[in-house]
N, C-alpha and C positions, 0 to 999 in steps of 0.2 A: 504493499500500500505505501503508496506517496505522499503520504503525510493526509491523506483522506481514508475515509471510512468507504467501505464498499468497492475499491478497486483497486487493482495492485498493476505495478509496472517493474517487470521483471526485464531482465536484459535481452529476453526475445523481442523486446518492442524496438531495439537498434538493428534487428534482422530484417526489418520491412524496408520494402524501397518506397519513400515516400511519395513519387510519382506514379506508382504502380497500383492498379485496382484489383486487389485480392479478391474482392465479393464474387469477381467474375470469373475467377480462376479455378480450373478444375483440377490442381495440382493436390494429392492427398498432405495434409498437414503432419499427420504421424508420420506418413514415410517420408519427408523430407525434412524432418525434425533436425538432424544434426549436420545435415548436408550446406548449412546456411540460410535455411529457411525459418519457419516457426516452428513450434513445440507445441505438442497437445497439451491441453489444459484441463481435462475433463476430472482429473484428481484435486485439485485445486478447487474447483469450480462446486464438485459435490461436497467438499470440505466445508466451503464457506456456505453453501446452501441450506446444509444441516445446523453448522453451529452458530453463525451470526444472528440468524431471525430469533434463535431462543435465548441467548445469550444477552443479545441487546433488548429484548423484552425485560427480560429480569434487571437489566442495569437501568432501565428507565424506571421503572415501578420503586424499586429502593432508591435510586438518587435521587427521585421526585421527593419523595417521602422524607427521606434523611436531609435532603438540603433546603425543604421548604419548612422543616422545625428549625435548622441553622437560621434560616431567613427571619422565621417568626422568633424565637429567642433574641435576635439582634435588633429587631425593629422594637421590641418589649422593653428594652435597654437601651435604647438610641440617644436618651439625655448623657448617660455617661460613657459612652465610646471612648476606648482607647484607640492608639496608634494600631494595634494589633487586631482589634475588633473592625476595624474599617479595611485593612487590608482583607480580613477575612471573608468580609461582605461582598468584595469585589471578586474574590475567588469562588464565592457561593454563585453570584450570580453568572460568573463564566461556566460553572458546571453545568448549571440548569440550562443556559444555552445549547450548550453542546446535547444535553440530553433530547432535548428538541427537535433534533435532527437524527438521532438516531432510527425511529421508524422509517424515514425515508432511506436510508442504509439497507435497512432489514429486509426492506422490499425491492431493491435494487438485488439484493444478494439471491433472492429467490426467484423472482420474475424479472430481474432489468430495469433500468431507468424508465419510468412512466409517467415522471412529474414536469416533463419541459426544462427550456434552457433556463428560464428564471430562477426556479429554485435549483438547479444544480450547481448554479452561480452561488446563491445563496448559502446551500449546507456544506458545501466545500470551504466558501470564506468563513463561514462561523466557526466551522474546525479549527483552520489557521490560526484564526483571531483566538479560539480558547486557549489553543495551545500555548500560543506566545504569551498569552497573557498570564497564564498560570505559573510560567517559569519565570516570566518577567517580575510578577509581583512578589514571588518567592525571592527572587535577586534582591529586589528594592528590602523586604524584610531583612535580610542577613547582613545587607547594608548598615541598616539603620541599627541592628542589634550590636554589629561589631562597634560603629563610632560610639554607641551608648556607652555600652559596657567596657569597652578598652581604653576609650579615651575621656570617656565623661562627658560627652557633648549628644545634646539632644537635637536632632535633626527635625523632628516636629515637634513643635511648641503645642502643649495641652491648651494655651491660650488662644490658639490660630490653627483649630481644625480642620477648617477650609484649606490649609496648605497640604495635609495627607491627602485630601479628596481632589484636590488638582494633580498632584503626582500622580492618583490612580487614573483620573482622566487623561493625564499624558500619556499612559502604559496604554488605555486602549485607542489612543491616538494613533500611535506609533503600531500595535499590531494591527489597526484599519489600513495602515500605507503598507505594511506588508504581506497584507492579504488581498492587494491589489491584482498581482497575476492570476490570482482565482477570480477575479471578477473579470477580468480580460479573457481567458483561455478556457474557463471550464466549460463544456458544452455536451451535451448527450451526442453520442458516436455509437453507430454498430460496430460490433466485433465480432467478425465473422470466425475466428476461433473459438469464441464462446456462445455464439449463434445469439447474442443477444444485445441489446444497448444498455451503454454505461455512460455514467457521469465520468468525465475524464479529461484533463487539457489536452487541447488540440495547438501545440506552439507553433509558430512559424518554422519553416523550413531554414537551416536543419536543424530538425526537431531535438535531435539528440544533443547538440551541442546546447541550446535553451533549457533542454529538462535535465542537462548536468549542471548548469550554472545555478538554477533554482535548486535544485537538491542541495549544492554545496553552500548556497545561503543559509537553506534552514538547517544544515547541518551545524553551520558555525553558530549563527544568531541564536538558532532554537535550542540548541544543545550545548556544544562545546563551551563558546562564551559564557552563559550563565552560568552552568555547571563550574567552570572553575572559579568563577566570582563565591559560588557559596560554598565550596569546598575549602576557600583560602579564607573566608571569614568564619565559619565554623571551625574550623583549625584554631585559630588564632584565641576564639570566644572561649572553647572548650580548655583549652590551654590556661587561660586567665580564670576562668571559676575554677579549675582544678587546682590552682595556686592558692584559693579560699581567698581573693581578694573581695570576693563580692557575697552580699548575704543572701541568705537562704530563698527569702522572696524571688529574688532575680534568678536564682538557679530553677525553681519551680516554673518561672513565666517561661523559660527556655525550651520547657520540654513540650510545650506545645508545639512549637516552632520547627524544632530540631525533630519532631514526630513528620511533621508537615514535609517536611524537605525528604527525608527519610522515604518517605510513602510515594511522593511524587518520583523519586529516583528509581524505587524498586519496579512501578507501575512503568514509567516509559523508557528506562535505559535499556533493557530489551529491544524495545521496538526500534530504538534509534541506532543502535548496535547492529543491528538484522539491516536495515535499512542502508547505514553506511557500508556494508557488505553489498548489499544488492547495488548500490551506487556503482561501486569498484568492479563489480562482477559485470554489468552493464557497460563501464567505459572499456573494461578489457575486450568483451564482446564486440562493441563496435572497432573495438582497434583491430582485433583477430579476423573479425568475421566469422566467428565458429565459437560456439558455446553448449554445456553439457545440458541435455535436456532433464538430466535426473537434477542437477544442482539447480536449475532453474524452477523446476517445480518443488523441491526443496525451499527455496529463497521465500515463494510464495506464498506456499503454507505457513513458514516460518513467521512471515507478516502479517499473516491474517492472526494467526493464534498471539504473537505480542502486541500487535493492536488492540485486539479484544483486551488484555490484560490493561492497557493504556486506558481505554475507555470504562473498564472498571473501576478506574481511580475516582471518578465522579462521585460513586458509592462509599468509598473509602474515609474521605476527609468527615463527614458527619460522625462517622464510630470514632474515629482519632476525637473527635471532640469530648465526646460521650464519658470515654475511657481516661482521657489524659488533662483535658481540661476542666478542672474542678467549679469554676466560675459558672462556666457554658451547663455543667449537668446540674449545677443547684438551681440556675433559673431555668432550665427543661423542667426539673422535677415539680418548681411550684407552678409553672404555666400550665402544667398538664392537670395537676391538682386543682388548680382554679379554673380551670375549662376556658383557657384563653382571655381571664379576667386581671390576670396580673398587672398592676399596676405600672406605669413607666417611671423608671428610676430618676 
């Protein structure tokens, strides 16, 4: 999957001639797989058609329930929002946006894309925005905690809550800019190998160069750079906390943030590493003009599995809040006991 649910780009994409109409070709795909043409994708299609609709349905229900409770609790305590609360609000909103796209990808996995060009662009762009937003917000939290704990400087003053909101809106704006290629190039396209229409990016010729460029942009800005920032910040923070220079309250506050970062890496690192492997395989296939069908099919299925793990991340954060964030757990219990009549603080 090239950063979108519901469709996968493997090295065999580059084995097509951009100017040749394969829909009218009588060549058998399976017979010509390893001779420089295309590989049969029945195995990966059957796998996706079975697992994607089921798991996306589960993720949709659990994710909306969990993130709905998070948003309800934050709304009830909106008068006492901390900096972390504001970031968590935007993380929950990003998760909800992604969850609303899952039914479209589930239908595409089983029946193909039937929703037209506009929804194709919207759902693909929303995924890209959500992913970037999630990792960028976590990076912002990391820098804020590092500056606060290691240098004793408050990036966001409690007297100016609009500053943190402005920072979050700036993150959303940057994510919108990074999703522009999806608005431009995503379109429903019939794939004769899969015998169905899919929502895929149709880049200008030469497609391989454009695809490779956008892939590496995603790898660097969407994973490698933010991951390096978070690892550096939390390494320095944990070293400082281990020396006992901070009070117990700050150490407890760090648990929620560290848990969020660890959950994000566990959920999305396998997908990003697999996608990098697929990018390298795609580039090698383009250069050599040949690729192993078994390798491509394995990458195809691996991308489906790891992307499913990434989407299930939308359901994990609310569980972490309930078990790690004591204040959230207390407010949630009070709200449930009072039947949503908890007065605003």
